C-alpha positions in Angstrom: -6.6 11.2 -14.9 -9.1 8.3 -15.0 -12.6 9.6 -14.6 -15.6 7.3 -13.8 -18.8 9.0 -14.8 -22.3 8.1 -13.7 -25.4 9.5 -15.4 -23.4 10.0 -18.6 -26.5 9.9 -20.9 -28.1 12.9 -19.1 -27.6 16.6 -19.7 -24.7 17.2 -17.3 -23.3 13.8 -17.9 -22.8 14.3 -21.6 -21.0 17.5 -20.9 -18.8 15.7 -18.3 -17.8 13.2 -21.0 -17.1 15.9 -23.5 -15.1 18.1 -21.1 -13.2 15.2 -19.7 -12.1 13.9 -23.1 -11.3 17.4 -24.4 -8.9 17.8 -21.5 -7.1 14.6 -22.3 -8.5 12.3 -19.6 -9.3 8.6 -19.7 -13.1 8.4 -19.3 -15.3 5.4 -18.3 -19.1 5.9 -18.8 -21.0 3.5 -16.6 -24.5 3.5 -18.1 -27.6 1.4 -18.1 -28.3 1.9 -21.8 -25.0 2.2 -23.8 -27.0 2.7 -27.0 -28.3 6.0 -25.7 -24.7 7.4 -25.5 -23.9 7.6 -29.2 -20.3 8.6 -28.5 -17.1 7.0 -29.4 -13.5 8.1 -28.6 -10.2 6.3 -28.2 -10.1 7.4 -24.5 -13.7 6.6 -23.8 -14.8 3.2 -22.3 -18.5 2.5 -22.1 -19.6 -0.1 -19.5 -23.1 -1.3 -19.2 -24.1 -1.6 -15.6 -26.6 -1.0 -12.8 -26.2 1.9 -10.5 -28.0 0.0 -7.8 -25.5 -3.0 -7.8 -22.5 -2.1 -5.6 -20.4 -5.2 -6.6 -20.9 -4.6 -10.3 -20.2 -0.9 -10.0 -17.1 -1.5 -7.8 -15.6 -3.9 -10.4 -15.8 -1.3 -13.1 -14.8 1.6 -10.9 -11.6 0.1 -9.5 -8.4 1.9 -10.7 -10.1 5.3 -11.4 -9.0 8.5 -9.7 -12.5 10.1 -9.2 -16.2 9.3 -9.6 -18.3 12.0 -11.1 -22.0 11.5 -10.7 -24.7 13.3 -12.6 -27.2 10.6 -11.9 -30.7 11.8 -10.9 -34.2 10.4 -11.4 -36.5 12.9 -13.0 -39.4 12.2 -10.7 -40.5 14.7 -8.1 -42.8 12.2 -6.5 -42.0 10.5 -3.2 -39.1 8.1 -3.8 -36.1 6.4 -2.2 -34.2 6.0 -5.5 -31.7 8.8 -4.8 -30.9 7.6 -1.3 -30.5 4.0 -2.5 -28.2 5.2 -5.2 -26.1 7.2 -2.6 -25.8 4.1 -0.5 -24.8 1.9 -3.4 -22.2 4.4 -4.6 -20.6 4.7 -1.2 -20.5 0.9 -0.9 -19.0 0.6 -4.4 -16.3 3.1 -3.6 -15.3 1.3 -0.4 -15.2 -2.0 -2.3 -13.1 -0.6 -5.2 -10.8 1.5 -3.1 -11.7 4.8 -4.9 -12.1 7.6 -2.3 -12.8 10.7 -4.4 -16.3 11.6 -5.7 -18.3 14.5 -6.8 -22.1 14.2 -6.8 -24.7 16.6 -8.3 -27.5 17.4 -5.9 -29.8 20.5 -5.9 -29.6 24.1 -4.6 -33.0 23.9 -3.0 -31.4 22.0 -0.1 -29.6 25.2 1.0 -31.2 27.3 3.7 -32.1 30.9 3.3 -32.9 30.9 -0.4 -35.7 33.4 -0.3 -39.5 33.3 -0.4 -39.9 31.8 -3.9 -37.5 29.0 -3.1 -39.3 28.3 0.2 -42.6 28.1 -1.7 -41.1 25.6 -4.2 -39.7 23.5 -1.3 -43.1 23.4 0.4 -45.0 22.5 -2.8 -43.3 21.2 -6.0 -40.2 19.7 -4.4 -41.7 18.7 -1.0 -41.7 15.0 -1.7 -38.3 15.0 -3.4 -36.3 16.8 -0.7 -36.1 13.9 1.8 -34.7 11.5 -0.9 -32.2 14.1 -2.1 -31.0 14.8 1.4 -30.8 11.1 2.0 -28.5 10.6 -1.0 -26.2 13.3 0.4 -26.2 11.7 3.8 -25.1 8.4 2.4 -22.2 9.9 0.6 -21.0 12.5 3.1 -19.0 10.0 5.2 -15.6 10.5 6.8 -13.9 7.7 4.9 -14.8 9.2 1.5 -13.4 12.4 -0.1 -16.7 13.8 -1.3 -17.9 17.0 -2.8 -21.6 17.7 -3.2 -22.4 20.1 -6.0 -25.7 22.0 -5.6 -26.7 24.0 -8.7 -29.9 26.0 -9.0 -32.1 25.9 -12.1 -30.2 24.3 -15.0 -30.2 25.6 -18.5 -29.0 24.2 -21.9 -26.9 27.3 -22.6 -23.2 27.2 -23.5 -20.4 27.1 -21.0 -19.4 30.7 -20.2 -17.0 29.9 -17.4 -18.1 33.0 -15.4 -20.0 31.1 -12.8 -19.4 31.7 -9.1 -18.7 29.1 -6.4 -19.4 29.1 -2.6 -18.9 26.5 0.0 -22.0 25.9 2.2 -24.3 28.3 0.3 -25.6 29.3 -3.1 -23.7 32.4 -4.5 -25.8 35.5 -3.7 -28.4 36.2 -6.5 -27.5 33.0 -8.3 -30.6 31.5 -9.9 -29.3 29.8 -13.0 -26.4 27.9 -14.4 -25.8 25.9 -17.6 -25.3 22.2 -17.5 -22.1 22.8 -19.4 -20.8 25.1 -16.7 -21.6 22.5 -14.0 -19.5 20.0 -15.9 -16.7 22.5 -16.3 -16.6 23.1 -12.6 -16.6 19.4 -11.8 -13.8 18.5 -14.2 -11.7 21.4 -12.9 -12.4 20.2 -9.3 -11.3 16.7 -10.3 -8.0 18.1 -11.6 -7.3 20.4 -8.7 -9.4 19.5 -5.7 -10.3 22.6 -3.7 -13.7 21.6 -2.1 -13.1 18.2 -0.6 -15.7 17.4 2.1 -17.7 20.5 1.1 -21.2 21.2 -0.1 -20.7 23.6 -2.9 -23.1 26.1 -4.5 -22.4 26.9 -8.2 -24.4 29.6 -10.1 -24.0 32.4 -12.6 
């Protein structure tokens, strides 16, 4: 397969690169700062580009089978960056003719997560939620084959491949997952799509 990866210099993105290459796929990393990647491989193509430029992204994206996005600003302050990214990604996909995408979002957008999660949503993540939800809304369109991946708290632990998956909710009692396991799920879903047009919770 030909995988087009956004956010490849981040925690999940680096694991997407590694997992994709280990499974024998052709991988394109579309990044703002190629020097941060520090990876070379005969099946890895690194393209410098702007994730807020639909024409530029579409040109590099054309011919790929799936877009895997681990892009995410680290700010929790009020912002529209995520929504703007979602809008740009959807436009680039339409221009390029690529229909399939998986996008990492966040589990705190699920309902019914318990008291502690409600407290975080009302305080720490309060300003971040509208932007994250806006990103999802831009991508969850009928003409695209999307999967929204909502993990809970991310860790730097190893991939254990024992995580659980649920459509429309976070697996019960799931509070953590490693970045490596999120990437493992996404590459597997790219190979054998089972959650098209679904919002998916993944957790240990």
